[in-house]
N, C-alpha and C positions, 0 to 999 in steps of 0.2 A: 575560422571566429576564433577570436582567441581566449575569449572569456566566457565558453562553453564550462560545463558544469559534468564532469562524471558521475552517473549513477548509475547503481545497482538495486532492481526493484522486487521483492518479494511478495508474494500474492495470494488470494485464493480467489482468483475472478473466476468468477462462474455461480459464487453465490447469491451476496447482491451485487446489484448493477454499479454500484459506484469502481467497483475495481477496475472495468470497463473503460470507464467513463475518465478514471484518473490515467491509465495507461493512454488513451486516445490523447491527452495532453501533453504528455512527454514526447511520445512520438512526433507531434506536429512542431513543439514548441525548437526553433532553431537554436536556441543556448543550451540544451539538453544533450549530453551525449550518453544515451543510453547504450550500457557495457552489455549489458543481459536481464532477463527476466527467467523470477525460479518461482516456481509453484509449490504449495504446500497443502497440506491435511484432505484425506476423503481420496477421493478419485484423481490423483495428480494428472495421469496423462490429458482428462477430459479437461482440465484445467491449464494446460497446456496447449489444445488443441484450441480452445476460446482465445488465450491472447495471440495465438499464431493468425486466426484468421482477422483480429484488431491489425496485427501489424502487416498482414497482406494488403487490409483494406487503405492503409496509410501508406502505402508500398515500400516498405520497410521491414522486406522479408530477412534484410542483414540481421537483423536484433539474434541475438543467439536464445534459446528456449529451453530452458532443463528442467526436471520432475524432480519434486523434492519428497521430503519425506511423508508418508499418507497417515501414519498410525503419534496420538499422541506419546510423551515420555513417561509418563506413571498414568496418571488419572487425569479425567477430563472428559467432557461429553463428545468431544471430536468432532468431523463437519464432514461425514461421507458423503452428502449430495451434492452434486454439479448440477442443478435445475437448468441453467440456462447453455447448455452445451445442445440440448435436444433441437433448439430453437436454428443452431447454425452447423448441424451437425451436416447438411447437404452440401455446404460450402467446401471448396478444396481446402483441406487440410493434411497432415502426416498424421496416420494410426499407431506407430511403432515406435513410440518413446523409450527411450534409454532408461530403467530406472534407476532411483537415487544418485544422479549426478549432480544434482543443486548445489550441496553442500561443497565438495570439491571445488567445483567451478567458482563458486564464491570466494575459499580460501585464496585459489591460484591468480584469481583476478585481482584481490585488493593486494595479495604479495606483489604481484606486479609494479602496482603504483602505489606504495605507501602514501599517506596522510593528504590523498585526493581525492577520493570515493566518498562518495555522500552514500548511504547505505539507506533505503526507502524501505520500511513493513509495514504494509496495509493491511497486513492478514495475523492470524494465529503465531507463535513466534517458533516454531519448533525447529524450525530449520536455522533459525540463528544463534536458538539455544545448541544448538548441535554444533555449530561452525566457531561460536566463542568456548565449549567444554573442548572439541578437537583442538583447536590450535589459540592457545591461551594470550598469543599476543594481538591476534586479529582483532581485537576492541580497540587499543592503541595503534594501531594503523590507519585506520580510518579518518578520514577528515570530520566525517562526522555519522550520527543514527538520528533517521527521521522517522517516527513512530505514527501509524492514528491508531490510538489508544488509551483508555482508560476513563474515567470521569475524576475531577479534580476541583470544578466550583459548583459544585450542584448538591445538593443533598442526596440523591440519589443515592440507596445503594447498594441495589444489584449489578455487579461485575457486567462491566461492557464486554463486548461479545468475544474480541480477537485476545483480551486477555483473561477469560473464562473457557476456552475453547481445551487451552493447557496452561494451565497455572503453575506448572511448576516452569515451565519453559519461560512462560512470562517471567517468573520471578529469578531466574536466571541471568534473564536479558538485563533486565535493570539494576542487578546485581554487578554488572561489570563496568569496569572503569573504561567507557565509552569516553575520550574527550568530550563531545559533544552532541548531548542527547535529548532532541526537541519531540513534544510530544504532543498531539491532537487529540486532546478529550472529546469524548461522544457531547457532553454539554455546551462545546463551542460551537462543532461540525451539524449540530442538529439547527443550528439557524441556516443554516446553507440549504436550502429547498427550492424546488422546484416542480408546478404542476404537471400532468401526464400531458396535457394538452398543450402546452408553453415547450415540454421537451421535444413533442414529436414538430411542432415547429421549427425548433432551433437548432434538432441532428438531421438535419439536411446534409451536409456535406461530409464526405471520408475523412477520419474512420467512422464519425457519428454515425450516419446511417448505419454502418455492421452493429453496433452497438445499439441502436435504437429495435433493430430485430429482436437482439436481447431483451431490452427493458420490456418488451410489448408480453414477456410470459414473467416480467416483474410486477408490469400493470396490473396481471389477473387477480393480484391481492393487495397491491398499494395503489393509492393515487397521485403519487408525488416520488420524485427519487432526491434521495439526500446525499450531499456533497461531501459525505465523512473525508472518505480517500482523497479526489480531487483538492480538497484544502490541501491536506499534506503536501501532495504532490504538487500543488500551484506555489506553497509557500518558501519551496524551496529555492525558487527561480525570481519569485516575488516575496520577499519576507516581508514589505511591508502591509502586508494583507490581513496581518494580526500582531498585537501587543503580547507580549511576554512576559511572564515573571521566571526567575530563577529557585531553585528550591531540592527539595528530597523527595523522591517518589519510593512508596514503600508499597509493596504488592502481599497479599494476603493468600491465605491457604487456599482460597476459591478463586482466585482471581482481583479480589478488592483491590483498588489501587487507591491510597493515599496521599497529600502534598501537602507538603510542609516549606512554606516561605524562608527563602537562605538567600541571601543573597550570594554567598560562595557554595550554596550546594551542585551538586554535579547534574542536574537534570534543569530542564528549562521547558516548561508550559505555555502553548498558547491561553491567554486568559480572556481573550474577545479577539473579534472579526470584523472585518470592514465587510459586509454583504455586496454591497456596489460594486465594490472596486472588485473584489474578491472575484466575480462573475464576469466583471470586463474585461480581467486581468489574462481568467481562462479560456473565455470565448474570443480571447484578442489573436490567440496562435492558430484560430483556422479562417481566421480573414485573409490570411497572407498568400496564400496560394494565386 
């Protein structure tokens, strides 16, 4: 398939269920060339295990998975726990993950295919900040950077979680000179929800059936799932599901995000989503078997 899109995924899978939902889409979309998965914050080995279980369920064991950085760069709440791991701990998975290989693998992979790879970040930015600091040329070697992060068109003053976990890393990434950096903020992604009963009906196909095992842990405290990360993933392959605006994003000391519209700005932000169209695009890949 000539129009496949090479993607690297950086994730904190195992905390919010939407990371696993996003990964499932990437694994099943035939236009996605998933080059690797890297994990970040807290128990990164357990996060690798969660990713591996989803890959196994999709029969995509060949996708490389690497553990990244556990701690934040300087300050921030971090994210030590991986609550969804216990739900899948009984399933086959590797248990001896080599530590701190993610940044090197990201660097080598991006350098091997300059201007070809889209880096998708659906997690705190620690791995990516270290990557950009270690190799200053990397941002310019990306085709694009896509992030689920921030709040841009809402009076909400509380920083979005991915930005807040490691605010120094967030500021470093948004200050980097990436040719194309698109962000999907909480104010847009919150529009994409699904109640638990419908999730149980629609997540019957692999690998979503394994994701549902983790989702049952999520449903002990929540009655819906929100497609934050899946929207960012889907929009890489189906950008028409959103409307966008260009401008400049500035990050505050605690991870606050502010957007100033500017047609020549370095950042692009999703400002609206066609929810029905997005869900159709998302679930269509699971009907291809």
